[in-house]
C-alpha positions in Angstrom: -101.6 -81.5 -24.6 -98.4 -79.0 -25.4 -97.1 -81.6 -27.2 -100.1 -82.5 -29.2 -101.2 -79.0 -30.0 -97.4 -77.7 -30.7 -97.1 -80.7 -33.0 -100.6 -80.1 -34.7 -99.6 -76.4 -35.0 -96.3 -77.2 -36.5 -97.7 -79.6 -38.9 -100.6 -77.3 -40.0 -98.2 -74.5 -40.3 -96.0 -76.2 -42.9 -99.0 -77.9 -45.0 -100.3 -74.1 -45.0 -97.0 -73.0 -46.0 -96.4 -75.3 -49.0 -100.0 -74.5 -49.9 -99.1 -71.2 -50.3 -95.9 -71.6 -51.9 -97.9 -73.7 -54.7 -100.1 -70.8 -55.2 -103.0 -72.9 -54.1 -104.5 -70.4 -51.7 -107.1 -67.9 -52.2 -107.8 -65.2 -49.8 -110.7 -66.9 -48.3 -108.9 -70.4 -48.1 -105.6 -68.6 -46.6 -107.9 -67.3 -43.8 -109.3 -70.3 -43.2 -106.3 -72.3 -42.8 -104.6 -69.4 -40.5 -108.0 -69.5 -38.5 -107.7 -73.0 -37.6 -103.8 -72.9 -37.0 -104.4 -69.9 -34.7 -107.2 -71.8 -32.9 -104.5 -75.0 -32.1 -101.9 -72.6 -31.4 -104.1 -70.7 -28.7 -104.5 -74.1 -27.2 -100.7 -74.7 -27.2 -99.7 -71.5 -25.8 -102.6 -71.7 -23.2 -101.5 -75.0 -22.0 -97.6 -74.1 -22.2 -98.3 -70.8 -20.4 -100.1 -72.6 -17.6 -97.6 -75.0 -17.1 -94.8 -73.0 -16.8 -96.1 -71.3 -13.9 -97.1 -74.5 -12.2 -93.5 -75.6 -11.8 -92.5 -72.6 -9.5 -93.2 -72.8 -6.1 -95.8 -70.3 -5.0 -93.9 -67.6 -3.8 -92.5 -66.9 -7.0 -95.2 -68.2 -9.8 -96.3 -64.8 -10.3 -93.3 -63.3 -11.2 -92.0 -66.5 -13.7 -95.6 -65.9 -15.3 -94.4 -62.8 -16.2 -91.3 -63.3 -17.1 -92.3 -66.0 -19.5 -95.5 -63.5 -21.0 -92.9 -61.0 -21.4 -90.4 -62.9 -23.5 -93.1 -64.2 -25.4 -94.9 -61.1 -26.2 -91.2 -59.6 -27.2 -90.4 -62.5 -29.4 -93.7 -63.2 -30.9 -95.0 -59.4 -30.8 -92.2 -57.6 -32.2 -89.4 -60.2 -33.4 -91.7 -62.7 -35.4 -93.5 -59.6 -37.3 -90.1 -58.0 -38.3 -89.1 -61.6 -39.6 -91.6 -62.3 -41.9 -92.3 -58.8 -42.9 -88.7 -59.1 -44.4 -89.6 -62.2 -46.3 -93.1 -61.0 -47.4 -91.0 -57.8 -49.0 -88.6 -60.4 -50.8 -91.4 -60.9 -53.4 -90.9 -64.9 -53.2 -93.2 -67.1 -52.2 -90.4 -69.4 -51.8 -88.7 -67.3 -48.8 -91.9 -67.1 -46.8 -92.6 -70.6 -47.3 -88.9 -71.3 -45.8 -90.4 -68.7 -42.7 -93.3 -71.1 -42.2 -90.6 -74.0 -42.3 -88.8 -72.1 -39.9 -91.5 -71.4 -37.4 -92.9 -75.4 -38.0 -89.8 -76.2 -37.0 -89.6 -74.3 -33.8 -92.9 -75.8 -32.9 -91.9 -79.5 -33.6 -88.8 -78.9 -31.6 -91.0 -77.3 -28.8 -93.0 -80.3 -28.9 -90.2 -82.7 -28.5 -88.6 -80.9 -25.7 -92.4 -80.7 -23.6 -92.1 -84.6 -24.6 -88.9 -85.5 -23.2 -88.7 -82.6 -20.2 -91.9 -81.7 -19.5 -93.6 -81.8 -16.1 -96.3 -84.6 -15.7 -99.3 -82.2 -14.0 -102.3 -83.5 -15.3 -104.7 -84.3 -12.2 -101.9 -83.2 -9.8 -102.1 -80.2 -7.4 -99.9 -77.5 -7.4 -98.6 -78.1 -4.4 -97.3 -81.9 -5.7 -95.9 -80.3 -8.6 -93.6 -78.0 -6.9 -93.8 -77.5 -3.3 -93.8 -73.9 -1.6 -90.6 -72.5 -0.5 -92.5 -72.3 2.8 -93.2 -76.0 3.0 -89.3 -76.8 3.2 -89.2 -74.1 6.2 -91.9 -75.4 8.1 -90.4 -79.0 7.8 -86.9 -77.6 9.3 -89.3 -76.1 12.1 -90.8 -79.2 12.9 
C-alpha cells in the first residue's frame, strides 16, 4: 500500500503541476485536483506512519511514533509552506511547477525505498514483525 499510494500521489502531483503551469486549471479544477491528491496522500501517510511504528520493538514503539510524527510535522508543516510560499512569491508558474516536480520526485523516491527496503507486514502480528525486547530477555532466562 505504501508503494502504490506514494507513487500514485507523486504521479498525480506532477500531472496537476503541469496542468497548473499550462494555465488549464480553474480555481474549481485545481481544488478538485488537490482534493484527489490529498485523499491518496492521506492513505500514504497513514500507512507509512503505522508501518514505521511496527518495525520497532514494543517497548520503544511509542517513542518511534512520536519521533516520526514530530519530524514529519516539522518538514511538512513548517518547511513545505516556506518552500512553496517562496515559489509562489516568485510570480512564475514555472517555479511552482518545478516545486511540484520536486515534491513528486520525493514521493517517487519514497515509493522506491519502500519497494526495496519496506517491511512485509501484511497479515502478520506485530510480534512477528519485531519481537519485543522482553522476548530476548525471556529466552535468555529459559
